[in-house]
C-alpha positions in Angstrom: 204.6 -15.8 9.8 204.1 -18.9 7.5 202.2 -18.4 4.5 200.9 -20.0 1.3 201.9 -18.2 -1.9 201.0 -18.6 -5.5 203.4 -17.2 -8.2 201.7 -16.7 -11.7 203.8 -15.9 -14.7 204.2 -17.3 -18.1 208.0 -17.3 -18.1 209.5 -20.2 -16.3 212.6 -18.5 -15.3 210.5 -15.9 -13.3 208.7 -18.6 -11.6 211.9 -20.5 -10.6 213.6 -17.3 -9.3 210.7 -16.5 -7.1 210.3 -20.1 -5.8 214.1 -20.1 -5.1 213.9 -16.7 -3.2 210.9 -17.7 -1.2 211.7 -21.3 -0.6 212.2 -21.6 3.0 210.3 -22.5 6.2 208.4 -19.4 6.3 206.6 -20.1 2.9 204.8 -22.8 1.0 205.2 -21.8 -2.7 203.1 -23.0 -5.5 203.2 -21.8 -9.2 200.9 -21.5 -12.2 201.9 -20.8 -15.9 198.8 -18.7 -16.7 195.6 -16.9 -15.6 193.1 -19.9 -16.1 195.4 -22.3 -14.2 195.9 -19.7 -11.5 192.1 -19.2 -10.9 191.6 -23.0 -10.8 194.3 -23.3 -8.1 193.0 -20.3 -6.2 189.4 -21.9 -6.0 190.9 -25.2 -4.8 193.6 -23.9 -2.4 193.4 -21.2 0.4 196.2 -18.9 -0.6 197.4 -16.0 1.5 199.4 -14.1 -1.3 199.3 -14.0 -5.1 202.4 -13.0 -7.1 201.1 -12.1 -10.4 202.6 -11.1 -13.7 200.7 -8.3 -15.7 201.5 -9.3 -19.2 200.5 -12.9 -20.0 198.7 -14.7 -23.0 195.1 -15.7 -23.1 194.2 -13.7 -19.8 196.3 -10.9 -18.6 197.1 -10.1 -14.9 194.6 -7.3 -14.6 191.7 -9.8 -15.6 193.0 -12.4 -13.1 193.2 -9.8 -10.4 189.5 -8.8 -11.0 188.3 -12.4 -10.8 190.3 -13.1 -7.5 189.2 -9.9 -5.8 185.5 -10.8 -6.7 185.8 -14.5 -5.7 188.7 -14.2 -2.7 188.9 -10.6 -1.6 191.0 -11.8 1.4 193.9 -12.7 -0.9 196.6 -10.1 -1.1 197.8 -9.8 -4.7 201.4 -8.4 -5.6 201.6 -7.5 -9.3 204.9 -8.0 -11.4 205.5 -5.4 -14.2 208.1 -4.3 -16.7 209.4 -0.8 -16.5 207.1 0.2 -19.3 204.0 -0.8 -17.6 203.9 1.4 -14.6 200.6 3.0 -15.6 199.2 -0.5 -15.7 200.6 -1.2 -12.2 198.8 1.9 -10.9 195.5 0.7 -12.6 196.1 -2.6 -10.7 196.5 -0.8 -7.3 193.1 0.7 -8.0 191.5 -2.5 -8.6 192.6 -3.9 -5.3 196.3 -5.1 -5.7 198.5 -4.8 -2.5 201.5 -3.6 -4.2 203.6 -4.1 -7.3 207.2 -5.0 -8.2 209.0 -3.7 -11.2 211.1 -6.3 -13.1 213.8 -7.0 -12.7 213.7 -6.9 -8.8 216.2 -8.3 -6.1 215.5 -11.1 -3.7 215.4 -8.7 -0.8 212.8 -6.5 -2.5 210.4 -9.5 -3.1 210.8 -10.7 0.4 210.2 -7.2 1.8 206.9 -6.7 -0.1 205.7 -10.4 0.7 206.5 -9.6 4.5 204.5 -6.3 4.4 201.7 -8.0 3.0 201.7 -10.7 5.6 202.0 -8.1 8.4 199.2 -6.3 7.2 197.2 -9.5 6.8 198.0 -10.4 10.4 196.8 -7.0 11.6 193.6 -7.2 9.8 192.9 -10.6 11.1 193.5 -9.5 14.6 191.3 -6.5 14.1 188.7 -8.7 12.9 189.0 -11.0 15.8 188.9 -8.2 18.2 185.7 -6.9 16.6 184.2 -10.4 16.7 185.1 -10.6 20.4 183.8 -7.2 21.2 180.5 -7.8 19.2 180.2 -11.2 21.0 180.7 -9.5 24.5 177.7 -7.3 23.9 175.4 -10.0 22.8 172.2 -10.1 25.2 173.1 -13.6 26.5 176.7 -12.2 27.5 175.1 -9.4 29.5 174.4 -10.4 33.0 170.8 -10.0 34.2 167.9 -12.3 34.4 165.7 -10.2 36.6 162.6 -8.7 35.3 164.0 -5.1 35.2 166.9 -6.4 33.2 164.7 -8.4 30.8 162.8 -5.3 30.2 166.0 -3.5 29.2 166.9 -6.4 26.9 163.6 -6.1 25.2 164.1 -2.4 24.6 167.5 -2.9 23.4 166.2 -5.7 20.7 163.6 -3.3 19.5 165.7 -0.3 19.0 169.1 -1.7 17.9 167.9 -2.4 14.3 166.9 1.2 13.8 168.7 4.5 13.6 166.6 6.1 16.4 168.3 8.4 19.1 168.4 6.7 22.4 168.5 8.3 25.8 169.8 5.9 28.5 169.0 7.3 32.1 170.0 5.8 35.4 172.3 6.2 38.4 176.0 6.3 38.2 177.6 2.7 37.9 174.4 1.0 36.6 176.1 0.2 33.2 174.7 2.8 30.8 177.8 2.6 28.5 177.2 -1.2 28.3 173.6 -0.7 27.2 174.9 1.8 24.6 177.5 -0.7 23.2 174.9 -3.5 23.2 172.7 -1.3 20.9 175.7 -0.6 18.6 177.0 -4.2 18.4 173.5 -5.4 17.7 172.7 -2.9 15.0 173.4 -2.5 11.3 176.3 -0.1 12.2 178.1 -2.9 14.2 181.1 -2.9 11.9 181.4 1.1 11.9 183.0 3.1 14.9 181.6 3.2 18.4 182.9 6.4 19.7 182.5 7.5 23.5 182.6 11.3 24.7 182.4 11.9 28.6 180.8 15.2 28.5 181.7 15.7 32.4 185.3 16.0 31.9 185.9 18.7 29.4 185.5 22.5 29.7 183.0 24.2 27.4 185.6 25.2 24.8 187.3 21.8 24.9 183.9 19.9 24.7 183.1 21.8 21.4 186.6 21.1 19.9 186.1 17.4 21.0 182.7 17.1 19.4 183.2 19.3 16.2 187.0 19.4 15.8 189.2 22.5 15.1 191.5 24.1 12.7 195.0 24.9 13.5 195.3 28.4 15.2 191.5 28.6 16.0 192.3 29.1 19.9 195.2 29.2 22.0 196.9 25.7 22.0 195.2 24.6 18.7 198.6 23.7 17.2 197.3 21.4 14.5 193.9 20.4 12.9 191.9 18.1 14.8 189.0 15.9 13.7 185.7 16.2 15.8 184.1 13.0 17.2 181.0 13.6 14.9 183.5 13.1 12.1 185.3 10.2 13.7 182.1 8.4 14.4 180.6 9.0 10.9 178.4 6.0 9.8 178.8 4.7 13.3 177.5 5.4 16.6 178.4 8.4 19.1 177.9 7.9 22.6 177.6 11.0 24.8 178.0 10.2 28.4 177.0 12.6 31.2 174.8 14.4 28.8 173.2 16.4 31.5 176.5 18.4 32.1 176.7 20.0 28.6 176.6 23.8 28.8 173.6 25.7 27.3 175.7 27.3 24.5 177.0 23.8 23.4 173.3 22.5 23.6 172.2 24.9 21.0 175.1 23.6 18.7 174.2 20.0 19.2 170.6 20.6 18.5 171.6 22.0 15.1 173.7 19.0 14.3 170.8 16.6 15.3 168.3 18.5 13.2 170.6 19.3 10.1 173.1 16.3 10.2 176.0 18.8 9.8 178.4 20.6 12.1 181.1 23.2 11.8 184.5 22.7 13.3 185.8 25.4 15.5 187.7 28.1 13.5 185.9 27.3 10.1 183.0 28.8 8.3 182.2 25.7 6.3 179.9 22.8 7.4 180.7 19.2 7.4 178.1 16.4 7.0 177.7 13.5 9.4 175.8 10.4 9.6 175.8 9.2 13.2 173.5 7.5 15.4 173.3 9.3 18.7 173.0 7.6 22.1 173.0 9.8 25.2 173.2 8.8 28.9 172.8 10.8 32.0 172.2 10.2 35.8 170.4 13.5 36.0 166.7 14.4 35.8 166.6 16.2 32.3 162.8 17.0 32.8 163.5 18.8 36.0 166.5 20.7 34.5 164.2 21.8 31.7 161.9 23.2 34.3 164.9 25.0 36.0 166.0 26.5 32.5 169.4 24.5 32.7 168.5 22.2 29.9 166.9 23.1 26.5 163.6 21.8 26.1 163.8 21.4 22.4 167.0 19.4 22.8 165.4 17.3 25.4 162.7 16.1 23.0 165.2 15.6 20.3 167.2 13.1 22.3 164.4 11.4 24.2 163.2 9.6 21.1 163.7 6.1 22.6 164.4 6.2 26.4 165.7 3.2 28.3 166.1 3.3 32.2 169.1 1.4 33.6 167.9 0.0 36.9 170.0 0.4 40.0 171.4 -2.7 41.5 169.1 -2.5 44.6 166.2 -2.8 42.0 167.6 -6.0 40.5 168.9 -7.8 43.5 168.2 -11.2 42.1 171.2 -10.4 39.6 173.5 -10.0 42.5 174.7 -13.6 42.8 175.5 -14.0 39.2 177.2 -10.7 39.0 179.3 -11.5 42.1 180.4 -14.9 40.7 181.1 -13.2 37.3 183.5 -10.6 38.9 185.0 -13.5 41.0 186.1 -15.4 38.1 187.5 -12.5 36.4 189.6 -11.4 39.5 190.8 -14.9 40.4 192.1 -15.0 36.7 193.6 -11.6 36.9 195.4 -12.0 40.3 196.0 -15.7 40.0 194.2 -16.6 43.2 192.0 -19.8 43.2 189.0 -18.4 45.1 185.9 -20.4 44.1 183.3 -19.9 46.7 181.2 -17.3 48.5 180.1 -18.1 52.0 176.4 -18.0 52.8 177.0 -15.2 55.3 178.9 -13.1 52.5 176.2 -13.5 49.9 173.6 -12.6 52.5 175.5 -9.4 53.1 175.9 -8.7 49.3 172.1 -9.2 48.7 171.2 -7.0 51.5 173.6 -4.0 51.0 172.2 -0.9 49.4 174.9 -0.6 46.7 174.8 3.1 46.2 177.8 2.7 43.6 175.6 0.1 41.9 177.4 -2.7 39.7 180.6 -0.6 39.7 180.8 -0.8 43.4 180.2 -4.5 43.5 182.9 -5.0 41.0 185.3 -3.0 43.1 184.1 -4.9 46.3 184.6 -8.3 44.7 188.2 -7.3 43.5 189.2 -6.3 46.9 187.5 -9.4 48.5 189.5 -11.7 46.3 192.6 -9.9 47.4 191.7 -10.3 51.1 190.8 -14.1 50.8 193.4 -16.5 51.9 191.5 -19.9 51.9 189.7 -19.9 48.5 186.4 -18.6 50.0 185.1 -15.1 50.2 183.7 -14.6 53.6 181.4 -12.0 55.4 184.5 -10.8 57.2 186.2 -9.9 53.9 183.3 -7.7 52.9 182.6 -6.1 56.3 185.9 -4.2 56.0 184.9 -3.0 52.5 181.1 -2.3 52.4 180.4 1.0 54.3 178.0 0.6 57.2 178.1 -3.1 56.8 177.5 -5.2 59.9 180.9 -6.3 61.3 180.9 -9.7 62.5 183.5 -12.1 63.9 183.2 -14.9 61.3 185.9 -17.2 62.4 184.9 -20.6 61.6 182.8 -21.8 64.5 184.1 -25.1 66.3 180.9 -26.1 68.2 177.3 -26.2 67.5 176.5 -23.5 70.0 179.1 -21.0 68.3 177.5 -21.8 65.0 174.0 -21.0 66.4 175.2 -17.8 67.9 176.9 -16.5 64.7 173.8 -17.6 62.5 171.5 -15.7 64.9 173.7 -12.4 64.6 173.8 -12.8 60.8 170.0 -13.0 60.7 169.6 -10.1 62.9 171.9 -8.0 61.0 170.5 -8.9 57.7 167.0 -7.9 58.9 168.3 -4.6 60.3 169.9 -3.8 57.0 166.7 -4.5 55.3 164.7 -2.5 57.6 167.0 0.4 57.2 166.8 0.4 53.3 163.0 0.0 53.5 162.7 3.2 55.5 165.3 5.1 53.3 163.7 4.1 50.0 160.3 4.8 51.1 161.2 8.2 52.3 163.0 8.8 48.9 159.9 8.0 46.9 157.7 10.2 49.0 160.1 13.4 49.1 160.8 12.8 52.7 157.3 13.3 53.8 156.8 11.1 56.8 153.0 10.8 56.8 152.8 9.8 53.1 155.6 7.4 53.7 153.7 5.7 56.5 150.5 5.8 54.6 152.1 4.0 51.5 153.5 1.1 53.7 150.4 0.6 55.4 152.1 1.4 58.9 151.0 3.7 61.8 152.9 6.9 61.5 154.4 6.4 65.0 155.6 2.8 64.1 157.3 4.1 61.0 159.0 7.0 63.1 160.3 4.3 65.5 161.9 2.5 62.6 163.5 5.9 61.7 164.6 6.7 65.2 166.1 3.1 65.5 168.5 4.0 62.5 169.0 7.6 63.1 167.2 8.5 60.0 166.4 12.3 60.1 164.2 14.4 57.7 162.0 17.3 58.0 158.3 16.5 57.5 156.8 19.7 56.1 153.2 18.6 56.8 154.1 18.5 60.7 156.9 21.0 60.7 157.6 22.3 64.0 161.1 23.4 63.2 162.7 20.2 64.3 163.7 17.4 61.9 161.9 14.0 62.2 161.9 11.8 64.2 161.1 13.6 67.5 
C-alpha cells in the first residue's frame, strides 16, 4: 500500500512530527510550509494524499482544498484542525475533504486515517478498472459476429445506444439478448450509471412487484425490512427486464404507469417515487400473438416496442460459429488449464451443420465439455458426437492408411449432408406452419419428393390441406 503524501503546515514542528510518523517503506512523504507552495508541488507531482492544516497565513487550508479539488479531484485531503475549529472541519468535509484530525493527535490516529484513505482509494481504482473492463467487453468489436445478421444488430445498437429510447429485444433463448442490452448501456450516455437486470421468469407475482417497486417493512408476510425496488436502484441508469413476456397482467398495468408517468409506488406505501431509468426488455415469446390472445396488454406492447432489435438464432448466423467456437475454446483452456489449441475439420463440420436449438449458450457448454474430453490438444468429432444430441456418431480414430482416410471422409460427408437435409425440411415446415404443400412449393420441389425427405428423417406433421386423419408423411 505504498503512497506519496504531501504534508502542508506553517509550523515546522508539525511537519517534522508527521514526517517522522509516516517515514517508513509504505510512504514517500514531502512537505510544504504554506498554501502557495503546496499548490505548486501538487501541480508538479502525483500525490495520493494531502495532509493539510486549516489555519495558515496568506492562503488558508479551505482555499487550498478548493483549488486542489478543482484541479486534482483524485487526491484525498485530510484536514488538521485545532479543537476550536471543528465547524471549519465540517465545512471542509462538505468541500470534499476525506477526513480531519484534531490537534494534537497521536501517531496511531494519523496512520489509521491515512490507511483508511488509501484503502478507499484502492477500492475506487479497482471499481474504475472493473467498469472500464466491463465497458470494453461490450464494445462492438469485442462482441463476436461478422455475419450479416449480426452486423445488422450492431448497426441498430449504434443507432439507439446514444438515445434514451425504450428497446425491445426479441429472440430465442440463448441468443445473447442480455449481451445486446449491455452493449446498448455501455455505449450510451448512461454507461457510468447502474445496469440492473431483473429476470421476470423466476419470481411470483407478489415478489416481482416487490423486486421492481420495493416494499416497506410489514407490507406483507416476510417483509421484515424496507427494500428498495429496482426502479430505484437503477435510477439514472438502465433497467433490463428479461423474459418480459412472463409478467402477469396485473403487474403489466403497473409497469405501464411507470413508463408513462416516470414514477412508481413501493408496495405498502401511498406515496409515489420518481424514477429516471432507460428501459430495455427482452423476450423469447411472440408478444403480438399474446396481445391477440389477451395475455399481454396491447398498450404496454406499443410502449415497449419503440425500438425493436431481433437477436438472430445461431443457425441463422452459421458463419459466426468458427469464431465463437475458438473464442470459447480459448476461455475454457485458460479456466481448465488444458492446452487444447485445435478443432479438427470433422469437428468443425459437425459444429457448422448442427441445428443448435440452445443457440450460443449451447455452443458454449458444448465447447467446455469438449475441452474436458480432449486428451491430445485437439477437439475431434468423436468428442462432440457424445455431446450434441442426434449428431452422427463416427469412429474417428486417426486413420493409418489412405483407404481408412477415404472411408472416414466419405462417412463424414454423407452425415453432414444428412444433417443439412434434415434441417432444411424442419425449417421449411416451421416457416409454413407445418403445411407440406406450401413447404414444397416454397422450395421448388415436387410434393412427393419433399414427402420422401420427410419420411427419410421420420419427420411427421399434419397437413390440414390434405388431412385424411393421419399425419404426414403417408
